C-alpha positions in Angstrom: -16.5 9.2 -17.3 -18.5 7.5 -14.2 -17.7 9.8 -11.4 -17.8 7.9 -7.8 -20.5 9.5 -5.0 -20.0 7.8 -1.5 -23.1 8.9 0.4 -22.7 8.7 4.2 -26.2 7.3 5.8 -27.4 9.1 8.7 -28.2 7.7 11.8 -29.6 6.9 15.5 -32.8 5.3 14.5 -33.7 1.6 13.9 -33.4 1.2 10.0 -31.9 4.4 8.9 -30.0 3.0 5.7 -32.8 0.7 4.5 -36.0 3.0 5.4 -34.8 6.1 5.6 -31.5 7.7 4.0 -32.1 5.0 1.0 -34.8 7.7 -0.3 -32.7 9.9 0.3 -29.7 8.0 -2.2 -32.8 7.2 -4.5 -33.5 10.9 -5.4 -29.7 11.7 -5.9 -29.8 8.3 -8.7 -33.2 9.9 -10.7 -31.3 14.0 -10.4 -27.3 12.4 -11.6 -28.3 9.4 -13.9 -25.5 7.2 -14.9 -23.2 10.3 -14.9 -22.4 8.5 -11.1 -21.3 5.6 -9.6 -23.3 6.3 -6.0 -21.6 3.8 -3.0 -23.4 3.4 0.1 -22.6 1.3 2.6 -24.2 0.3 6.0 -22.5 2.3 8.5 -22.0 -0.2 12.1 -24.2 0.1 14.5 -26.3 3.0 12.9 -28.7 3.1 15.7 -26.3 3.9 17.5 -23.8 5.8 15.6 -20.2 6.4 17.6 -17.1 8.1 15.6 -14.6 4.9 16.1 -16.0 2.5 14.2 -17.9 4.9 11.9 -14.5 6.8 10.9 -12.6 3.4 10.8 -15.4 2.0 8.0 -15.3 5.7 6.3 -11.5 5.2 5.9 -12.0 1.9 4.5 -14.7 3.4 1.9 -12.3 6.5 1.4 -9.5 4.3 0.3 -11.5 2.7 -2.4 -12.5 5.9 -3.9 -10.3 7.1 -7.6 -9.4 10.5 -7.6 -12.5 12.9 -8.0 -15.2 11.6 -5.8 -17.3 13.5 -4.4 -18.4 13.0 -0.8 -22.2 13.1 0.4 -22.9 12.7 3.9 -26.6 12.9 6.3 -27.4 14.2 9.3 -24.8 12.3 11.8 -23.1 10.7 9.2 -22.4 14.3 7.7 -20.7 15.1 10.7 -18.4 12.3 11.4 -17.7 12.4 8.2 -16.0 15.6 8.1 -14.4 15.0 11.7 -12.7 12.4 10.3 -11.4 13.9 7.1 -10.3 16.9 9.4 -8.3 14.1 11.5 -7.0 12.7 9.0 -7.4 14.2 5.3 -7.4 11.8 2.4 -4.9 10.7 -0.2 -7.2 12.1 -2.6 -9.0 14.9 -1.6 -12.7 14.6 -3.3 -14.1 16.8 -5.8 -16.6 18.2 -3.4 -18.0 17.7 0.5 -21.8 18.2 0.5 -23.2 18.0 4.2 -26.9 17.7 4.6 -28.8 18.6 8.0 -25.3 18.0 10.0 -25.6 19.0 13.4 -23.2 21.3 15.1 -20.8 19.7 17.8 -20.2 21.9 21.0 -21.2 25.0 22.1 -24.9 25.6 21.4 -24.6 22.9 19.4 -24.8 18.3 20.1 -22.9 17.6 22.9 -20.3 14.3 22.3 -18.3 12.6 24.2 -16.4 11.1 21.4 -16.0 14.3 18.6 -14.4 16.8 19.9 -15.6 20.8 19.4 -13.6 22.1 16.8 -14.0 25.8 16.0 -11.6 26.1 12.9 -13.2 22.8 11.2 -12.7 24.2 7.5 -9.1 24.9 8.1 -9.0 21.2 8.9 -10.6 20.2 5.7 -8.7 19.3 1.8 -8.1 23.0 0.7 -8.6 22.4 -2.7 -12.4 20.5 -1.7 -15.1 23.2 -2.0 -17.9 22.3 1.0 -21.6 22.8 0.8 -24.1 22.7 3.7 -27.6 22.1 2.9 -30.2 22.8 5.5 -34.1 22.3 6.0 -36.4 25.3 7.3 -38.9 22.8 8.8 -36.1 20.2 10.3 -37.5 19.3 13.8 -34.2 16.9 14.5 -31.3 19.2 13.5 -32.8 22.8 14.0 -31.8 25.9 11.9 -28.9 27.4 14.0 -26.9 24.6 13.5 -26.5 26.0 10.0 -25.2 29.4 11.2 -23.0 27.3 13.6 -21.6 24.8 11.3 -21.0 28.3 8.5 -18.7 29.9 11.0 -16.4 26.6 11.9 -16.3 26.2 8.0 -16.1 30.1 6.9 -15.7 28.5 2.9 -18.9 26.6 3.3 -21.4 27.7 0.5 -24.5 27.4 2.6 -28.4 26.3 1.1 -31.5 27.3 3.4 -34.6 25.4 2.1 -37.4 26.6 3.7 -40.3 24.0 5.0 -38.0 21.1 4.1 -37.4 18.7 6.6 -35.0 16.6 8.0 -34.8 14.7 4.7 -35.2 17.5 2.7 -38.4 16.1 2.0 -36.0 12.8 0.2 -35.5 15.8 -2.7 -32.1 15.9 -2.8 -32.4 18.4 -6.3 -30.0 21.2 -5.2 -27.2 18.6 -3.5 -27.6 16.9 -7.0 -28.0 20.4 -9.0 -24.5 21.5 -7.3 -22.7 18.2 -7.6 -23.4 18.5 -11.7 -22.6 22.5 -11.6 -18.7 21.5 -9.7 -18.6 18.4 -12.0 -18.2 21.2 -14.8 -16.0 23.1 -13.0 -13.8 20.3 -11.8 -13.5 17.7 -14.7 
């Protein structure tokens, strides 16, 4: 049986979908193989991500997913994904939520006029969906402290710190794929 995976791109730069995050998706495809159908939609106005249009696009994508789908978000896409899930939980909880290089919104993190800081974010996520956070130690876009801030807001999250890895995890999603495969073995 093929499992669906929704990958939410990052943003804030020209051509992020095609030139940057596509490499993360390619890494996941290599690592996960044919057992996963990876959906990789282009988010609206990727060079200037805005919560409302991205959240609406995500809701549309989430509605198309079957039970047991996996959600992966990168950078600001991860932040928008998790806040969208907290604001309006999906009808079918995801099998797992995997957040890569996710900026924290709030005190000591990134400011936002659109996303309200949520110190108890984890309590608003689907209880049956495990959450994983990945942070590269050499990320010069999202500082390492964001992993600590996100872990405090989502205390149930498993945190993976990847020393020496950049914001794109050096285009190597092998640790993410290993956790997805492990989760799939535990949750048929």
